[in-house]
N, C-alpha and C positions, 0 to 999 in steps of 0.2 A: 504494500500500500504506500502511495506517495505521501511525502511529508507535507503538512499544511503550510501554506504561505503565511508568513508573519509580516506585520507592518514595519515600515522603517527601512528606507533604501536611499542611498546617496543620489541615485539617478532619478528619483521620483519627483515629479512636478507637483509639489504639495498645494500651492495656490490654485492650480487648475483643478486638482482633485476636489478641493473644497467647493469650487464653483459648480463642478459637475454634480457633486453630491446634493447641493442645494437644489439644482434643477431636477434631479431624479426624485428627490423627496417631495418637492412641490407637485410634480406630475403625478406620482403615485398616490399621494394623500387625497388629491382631488377625486380620483376615481374610487378610492377606498371608501369614500363617504356614500357612494350611490346606494348600495344595498341596505345599510343601516337606515338611511333616510326613507327609502321605499318601504321598509318594514314598519317604520313609525307611521307612515301614511296609511299603510294597509290596516294597521290596528285602529285607525280612526274612522274607517269607512261607514260605520253605523252611528257615529256621533252627530250631534246637532252642528250645523254649519260646517259639515265635512269639507265641502268643495273649497270654501274660502280658507279654512285652516290648512288644508293640504297644499294649496297654492302658496300660502304664506311661508310654510315650512320649507318647501322646495326652493322657492325663490331666495330665501334668506341663506340657506345652507349650500345650495348648489348653483344658484344664479340663473335659473331658467324657469319657464312656465310649463306646467303639465298640460297635456291635451285636454281641453275642457270637456269634450264629449265623453272621454273615458271616465271622468269623474261624475258626470251627470247620469251615466248609465250604470253606475256601481250598485245602485239599489236593486237593479233587475237581476243580474247574474253575478254579483260581487265584482270587486275591482279586478280588472284585467292587468295583473302584475307583469305578465310577459310583455304586453304592449308598453307599459311604463318603463320596464327595464331597457327595452330597445330604444325608446324615445330618450331616456336619460343618457344612455351610452353615446348616442349620436349627438346629443346636445353638448355633452362634455367634450367629445371629440372635436367638434367645431370650435369650441372655446379655446382649447389648448393650441390648435393649429393657428387660429387667427391671432392669438396673443403672442405667438412665438417670436415674431419679428419686432415687436414693440420695443423701442429703445435699444435695438441691437445693431447700431451703426458699425460696431466693431467687426461684424461678420464679413463685410466687404474688404476691409483692410486685412483681415486674417486670411481671406481667400487669395488676395493679391500677393501676399507674402508667400503662401504655399505654392502658388502657380510659378512665381519667380524661382522658388527652390526646385520645383520639378523641371523647369527649363534649364536650370544649372546642372541638373542630372541628365539632361538631354531627352526629356520627355515633354512633348507639347500637349499630351492628353493622358489622363489617368482614368480608366474605365473599370469599375469593379462589379462583378456579378457574384454575390453571395447566395447561399441557399435561402429559401423563403422562410425558414424556421424563425419563429419569433425570438429565439435566444440569440440570434445574430443581428437583431434590429439595431443594436448599438455598435455595430462594427465600425462605422465611419467615425462617429463622434467620440466614442469611449475606447473601443479596443485598439484602433489604429491611430486615434487622435488626429484625424484629417478634417479640415474645415468643410462646412456644408456646401459652400459654393465652388469649391476647388476641384471636386471630383464628381464623376458621373456614377451613380449606383442604380442597378436594376437587379431585383431578386427573382430567382427562379427555383422551383422545387429541385432539390438535389444539385443546385448550381448548374443545371443543364440549360444554359442560356441559349437564346435563339441566334444561331450563327448568321443567318441571312440578315436579320435585323441589325446585328452588330457590324456586319460588312457595310450596310447602308449608312450606319452612323460614322464609320471610319471614312467612307467616301465624302460625307458631309463635312467632316472636320478637315479633310484634305482640301476640299473646295474653298473653305473659309481661309485656309492658309494661302492658297493660290490667288484668290480674288481680293481678299481683304487684309492679308498679312496677320491674321489672328490665330493663335497668340504669337506665331512666328511666320516668317515668309517661307514659301515652299522650298527655297534653295538652302535653308538651314537644315543640316543633317540630324534633325531630332527624330524621336520615335513616338509611336502610339503605344502606350502600355495597357495591356489587358490583364486584369487580375481576376482569378476565380477563387472563391473561399468556400471550402467544405467544412464540415464540423463533425465532432465526435464527443463522447463522454468518457472522461478518465475514471469516474467513480462507478458508472454503470454502463459499460460499453455495449452490453447485449440488449439493453432495453431503452436507453435514452440517447441513442445516436441519431443519425439522419433517417427519418421515416421513409423518405423517398428511396433510400438505398437499403432498406431492411435492417437498419442499425449497424451496418458494416462500415467501419472506418476505411478499410481497404477499398471497398467498392465506391464509397463516396469520393475518396481521393483520386482513384483511377478514373472515375467518371468525369470529374472536373478537369483532370489533366488531358483527357481525350478531347474535351470541348476546346481547350486552349490550343491544342495541336491542330485541330480541325479548322479553327478560326484563322490561325496563321497560314495554313495551307490554302484556305479559301482566298485570302488576300493575294497570296503568291500566284495562284492559278488564274485569278481574275485580272490582276493588275501588274503582275510580274515585279512586285515590290514588297515581298514578304520581309525583306531585311529591315524595312521601316517599322516593323511591329515587334515589340518585345512582349513576353508573357511571364506571369508570375503566379505560382500556386501557394496558397496559404491555408493551413488548417487551424481550426479554433476548437479548443477544449471548452465547451459551453458551461462546464462546472466552475471554471476559474477565470475564463477569458484569456488563458495562455494561448500563444500561437506557435505554430510550426511554419517556418518559411523555407520552402524548397528552393535551394540555391541553383540558378541556371549556370551552365558552363559557358565556355567561350563560343560554343555553337548555338547558344540559347536553349539547349536541351535541359530538361529537368528530370529528376528521378524521385520516386516515392521514398527512396532510401537515403537521399542526400538532403539534409535539412538542419536548421538550427532551431532549438526549442527554447522559447523564452523563459519558461518556468525553471528549467535547469540553470539558465543564465542568472535568473533572479536569485536563486539560492546560492550559486557559486560566487556571486559578487556582493552579496549582502554583508555589510560590515566593512567593505572596502571604501576608500575615498572616491570621489567622483571621477577623477582622472584615471585612476587604476581600474575602476570598474568599466569605464568606457573603452579602455584598451583591451580588456577581457572580451568585450562584445566583438570588437574587431577581430581578435584572435580566434574566437569561436567560428566566425564566418570563414576565416582562412583555413581552419581545421576541417570544416565541412568541404571546402573546395578541394583540398588535397587528400581527402580520405580515399582509401582503397576498397576493394571488394565490390559488392553489388551497387553501391552508390557512387562509384568512381565516374568522374566526368572528364571532359577535355579542357582543363584549365579554368580560368576565372572569367566571369562576365565582365562587361565594360565597366569603367570606373563609376559612371553615373548610377548604374544598377546597384553596385556595391554600396554607394552612399545612401541610396534610398532604402535598401534592406537594413542597413545600420540604423537609420532613423526610425524605421518601423519597429525594430526590436527595442530601441531605447524608449520609444513612445509607449510600447506595450508594457515595459517594466513599470511605467507610471500607473498603468491600468491594473497591473497585478498588485501594486501597493494599495490602490484604491479598493480592490476586492478584499485584500487582507485587512485594511483599516475599517471598512464600513460593512463588510459582509463576513467577517471571521475567517477569511482565507478561501472560502468557496461559497457559492450561492446555495441558499436553502432550497430554492425551487429548481432542483436538478432537471426535472421534467418540464412539460408544457404547462404554462399558466397564462396563455394569451387571452385577451379580452375581446378581440375583434379581428375579423378578416378584412384586409384591404385588397380590393380587386381593381385592376386597371393599371394606372401609372403611379410611380413611387411618390410618397409623401415625405419630403425630407425632414419635416418637423417631428416625425415619429421616430425617435432614436433612443427609446428607453427599452432595455432588454426585456424580452418576453411579454411585451405589451400587445403586439399584433403579429398575425401571420400574413404574409404578403403573397398574392397570386398575380404576377404580372401577365397580362394578356391583352391582345388586340382584338381577338375574337374568342368566343367561348369554345369553339371547336379546337383551336390551337392550345388554349390554356386549360382545357378540361382536366387534364391529369393533375396539374398543380392545385386546382380548385378542389378536386376530390380528396387530395391529401389533407388539405385544410379542414374540410367539412367532415369527411368520413373517418379519417385516422386521428384527428386531433379534437375537433369541437364536439363530435358526438359523445366522446368520453368526458370532455371538460364540462360541457354545458347541458347537452340534451339528456344525458342520463340523470341529471339533477333536476330536470324540468325547466331549465333556463333556455331561452332561445339563442340562436347563433346570430350575432350582429355582423352584418356585412356592409362595408362602405365601398361604394362604386365611385371611383375617382378618375376623371380624365381632364386634360388641359386643352384649351383652345388657344389660337393665336389671333389676338384682336386686330392684327394688321392684315389678316387674310379674310377677304369677304366670304361670309357664309360659314366660317370656321366654327363659331359658337353653336350655330344651329345643327351642324353635322355632329359635333361632339355631344350635344344634348341628345340627339337621336340615338347615337351609339350607347350612351349611358342608359337610356331607357331599354334599348334592345338587350344589353347585357343583363340588366336587372330582371327583365321578363324571362330570359333564358335561365338564369339562376333559380328563380322561383319555380320554374317548370321542371328543371333538372332535379331539384330536391323537393318535389311536390309532397312527399310524405311528411316532411317537416313543415312546409308552408301551410298545409291544411290544418295543422295543429297549432299554428302560431309559434312554431319553434325555429323559425328563421325569418329575418327581416332585412331589407336593403335600404340603405340611405344613399341617395344619389347626390353627388357634389361635383361641380365643375369649377374651373377658374382659369384665368389667363396664365400663359406659360411663364411669365416673369416671376422670378423668385420674390416671395413676400406678398403675392396677390392673395386676396381673401377668398375663402370658399363661398360658392354660390349654390345653396341647396336647391334641388329640384323636387317638385311635388310628384308623388307617385301617380 
């Protein structure tokens, strides 16, 4: 059994950890109040002035209004608590998303600094595809400590990202470089970095790993690596410029947020057997001064590069990749200190504890571990497998078996500069919502699943625009 992580490390960013903890606590406490408040409302349903008292309690404690019709009809068939649970979840969801950007002017400066660092490492774009599992929801902000606006993140079940879609995105980014010189001109020999993140459980590997890969760490890692190779090959076959693409494979232990970074060799090839593990580094460098600990991180990367046996590679990757890997490991050491300091060295919720399924396009404001399962899809036909994992393998156990409904947020963005974009996105939102309710009709007929449709402009910081069902 692995030794627990303990707090206190010279490489930890303590002020940042304190800010992240305040953010996480505020986020979780808001949603933690929902069920106790609804229980209080439920107990009042046969009291005098029930409707007014219920509204007053919810507005004061949670900051929203209950659906009036549900209160008015309570005397007929009792209060529909499933409807109130869905309504409350969606109202709180909208609140935290819309409030996220308030007073956060620092996010732009933070992103500009990170993009400048990526360019210094010879990367003009960083594109990450983690698994949809809610335990990876904090990958960007917490686990890797990357700014919201500096990297692209799209989640897929089992990290099985859509290769064709990513090729289209690569093409778009190259066009921006060629036509507008953003973030570099096309003649600058920088690279597009594609990262895939799989996950596993160190404490319970047979039951709490990746649901999309049958809890097998090997299958999850191999599947993600296969997608990375296929993506690079697709660019090479289509545009004859695979050399402009770098790939990186990262594993995450969802019990502790420790990472494994699989080190590419000089030919950009990766191996499941050649990696640096941050938890081992954390323990090995704990108690050392900052400079000595930083040198140990560099040495661990070099040791992996020069290892023999099954993980042997052909030399070292380019200098920019080495610098980025070092930064990611150093950043994750801060996260391990965070988990040690605020969660006792490992998370209490080793398994799934998600509250909502997000369908459609990523919501960057949702970065708290285990809050949501994400199913990225453009059409239900293409994304059905990821959606089924969320509903059938996760939420039927989490919610349905307890009588609670499955809250689903359908979210898409439109481009206000493009004529008709909003109308087309609204139609897609409704189409996806109707398909979901039809696919899980057994739940819908019992009020055990509900969809909340929201759209918004593609600009970061734009407010959600709820759509009526």
